C-alpha positions, 0 to 999 in steps of 0.5 A: 403850575402856578408860580407865586411872586417870590418863588425861586424859578429856573428858566430853560430855553425850550424848542422854538420861541418858548421858555420852560419855567420850573420852581427851584425847590433847592431850599425846600429840599435842604430844609427837609433834609435838615428837619429829618436830621434833627438831633435830640439836645439836652434839656438844659442846653443853651446856645451861646452866640459869643462862645460860638463866635470865639476864635 
């Protein structure tokens, strides 16, 4: 499995003087769950950052 420069990886110590390197797919899996959850928003809905950050 080729690993690109910016890939998140998990490294485990294997038996003997070896390491196991695996891709960390946590972000990709989270994005897939978010995409699957997509809500239908009203056509005229607008995000208002100031309103969202009011306390």
